[in-house]
C-alpha positions, 0 to 999 in steps of 0.5 A: 756742668762742671767737668770731672777734670776740674773736680779731680783737680780741686779734690787733689789740691785739698788732699795735698793741702790737708796732708801738708797741714797734718805733716807739719802741724804748725803750718796752714794750707798756704804754708805760712807760719801760724803765730802761737802768741806765746812769748816766753823769756826762755834762758836755756839752750835753743833746744830747750826754748823751741817747742817740740812740735816746732823743733824742725820748723827752721827755715832751711838746712843752712840755719840748722848748720849755723846753729849747730856750729861750734864757734866759741868766744873766749872768756878773755874776749868777753872781759869788759873794758879790755882791748886784746892788743893795745899796740897801734897797728898790731894784730889782735892775734899776734900782739908782739913788738914788730910782728906783722899784722897779717902773718900768713902768706899766699901766692902773689897774683893780680887777684890778691893785690900783693906788693911786688 
């Protein structure tokens, strides 16, 4: 006969799996993402394109932070067929004659491999 401990463990696993499915809504009991089969060509923001029930389904906190970061590309950088600085060896950020390609300075140590 099956012991009461085995029955208790099986019931506990089923309760936990059911609670997980109810809490997440889009995951099955094993934790794998369920394919919805809907492929839309949403042209809006990420918040507009992700269904409400999947909004918090990103895989990690890091992914949410990356998506929320505000790193912009300037309109000048997006112009096609243009080079930010056409001078050979010059930095894109400091495009002046005789300017250093890497103008910032830091302490000289073995690890930074600076010239002595």
